[in-house]
C-alpha positions in Angstrom: -41.5 62.0 -130.2 -38.1 62.3 -129.0 -36.6 63.9 -132.1 -39.9 66.0 -133.1 -38.8 69.0 -131.0 -42.1 69.0 -129.1 -41.5 69.3 -125.3 -42.1 65.9 -122.6 -45.3 66.5 -120.5 -43.5 64.5 -117.8 -42.9 66.5 -114.8 -39.2 66.9 -114.6 -40.1 67.8 -110.5 -41.1 64.4 -110.1 -37.6 63.1 -110.4 -37.8 62.6 -114.0 -35.8 63.6 -117.0 -37.1 65.6 -120.4 -37.7 62.3 -122.1 -39.5 60.6 -118.9 -36.6 58.6 -117.6 -35.9 58.6 -114.0 -32.8 60.5 -112.8 -29.5 58.1 -111.1 -30.1 57.0 -107.5 -34.0 57.6 -108.3 -36.6 54.4 -107.7 -39.5 56.4 -109.0 -41.0 57.4 -105.6 -41.0 61.4 -104.2 -38.2 60.7 -101.0 -39.8 60.3 -98.0 -42.7 58.2 -99.6 -43.4 54.7 -98.4 -44.4 51.6 -99.8 -47.6 50.4 -100.2 -47.3 46.9 -99.5 -45.6 48.4 -96.1 -48.6 50.6 -95.8 -51.2 48.1 -95.8 -49.7 45.8 -93.5 -49.5 48.7 -90.7 -53.3 49.0 -91.2 -54.0 45.3 -90.9 -52.1 44.7 -87.7 -52.8 48.2 -86.1 -54.2 47.2 -83.0 -52.9 43.6 -82.7 -49.3 44.3 -81.9 -50.0 43.1 -78.4 -51.8 39.9 -79.3 -49.3 39.2 -81.7 -46.6 39.7 -79.1 -48.3 37.7 -76.9 -48.4 34.7 -79.0 -44.9 34.8 -80.2 -44.0 34.5 -76.4 -46.2 31.7 -76.0 -44.9 30.0 -78.7 -41.2 30.5 -77.9 -42.2 29.5 -74.1 -43.4 26.1 -75.8 -40.6 25.7 -78.1 -40.5 27.6 -81.5 -37.4 28.0 -81.8 -38.0 30.8 -84.8 -40.5 32.5 -81.8 -37.3 32.6 -79.3 -34.9 34.2 -81.7 -37.9 36.8 -82.7 -38.0 37.4 -79.3 -35.0 37.4 -78.3 -33.9 39.3 -80.5 -36.4 42.0 -79.8 -35.3 41.7 -75.9 -31.5 41.9 -76.5 -29.8 44.9 -78.0 -27.6 44.2 -81.0 -24.1 44.3 -80.0 -22.1 47.5 -80.0 -18.4 48.1 -80.1 -16.7 48.4 -76.9 -13.3 50.1 -76.0 -10.8 47.7 -76.1 -8.3 47.6 -73.6 -5.2 45.7 -74.6 -2.8 43.6 -72.6 0.6 46.4 -71.1 2.5 43.4 -73.2 0.7 44.8 -76.4 3.0 48.7 -76.0 6.2 46.3 -76.0 8.2 45.6 -78.8 8.4 41.5 -78.5 5.1 40.7 -81.0 5.3 37.4 -79.3 5.0 38.6 -75.8 1.9 41.0 -76.9 0.0 38.0 -79.3 0.4 35.5 -76.6 -0.8 37.8 -73.8 -3.8 39.0 -76.3 -4.8 34.9 -76.6 -4.1 34.5 -72.5 -7.2 37.6 -72.4 -9.5 35.5 -75.0 -9.2 32.8 -73.1 -9.7 33.8 -69.6 -13.3 35.5 -71.2 -11.6 39.0 -71.2 -11.8 39.4 -74.6 -14.1 37.7 -77.1 -12.4 36.2 -80.1 -13.5 39.2 -82.5 -11.6 41.5 -80.2 -9.0 39.5 -79.5 -8.7 39.2 -83.4 -8.7 42.9 -83.7 -6.4 43.5 -80.8 -3.8 41.0 -83.0 -4.0 43.1 -86.1 -3.5 46.1 -84.4 -0.3 44.7 -82.8 0.7 43.5 -86.3 0.0 46.2 -87.8 1.9 48.2 -85.4 4.9 46.4 -85.2 5.1 46.8 -89.1 5.1 50.4 -88.7 7.8 50.1 -86.3 9.8 48.2 -88.8 9.4 50.4 -91.5 10.2 53.4 -89.3 13.4 51.2 -88.6 14.4 51.0 -92.1 13.5 54.2 -92.7 16.1 55.3 -90.1 18.7 52.6 -91.6 18.7 53.9 -95.0 18.4 57.7 -93.9 22.1 56.6 -92.3 23.1 55.4 -95.2 22.9 57.9 -97.6 23.9 60.1 -95.0 27.3 58.2 -95.2 27.4 58.0 -98.8 26.6 61.7 -99.1 29.8 62.4 -96.5 32.4 59.9 -98.2 31.6 61.6 -101.5 31.8 64.7 -99.8 
C-alpha cells in the first residue's frame, strides 16, 4: 500500500500524515480534547465534592497525615517568588562583608535559606563581573602602553 501509488484514506486533518502516522508532538488527540478516564472520574465525583472534602478534613483532624497534607495543599497557596531586598553591604566591593550580611539576614529570619543562597549567588556574580571589568581595564592599559612604546 505504501509504494503502490494509491492515496491513503487517513484523515490528514486529524494530525496524521499520508501514511497514517501521527505528526511530531501530536499524541493522537485533537487539541483541547480531554482524557476519557478524567471525564469518567469527573462524572463519578460530580455532586460528591462537598462530602469528600468534609471526609478529608475529618481524617486530617483525626491525625491522618496524608489527608492533612491534601487539606493544607488546598489552603496554603504555593510559595511564590518575592522581591529580594539585599543588605546595604551587598552593594559594597568587600565580598566578605556582603556575604556575612546576607548570612546574618538569613540567621535573623529576614531571608529564607533559599533567598540567602540566591542572594549570595548574585553577589558572587557581581564580584566576578567587577573583577572581569578590572582585568579588561588593565589589559587595555597594557596594550595602550605597548602601542605608545612602539609608536
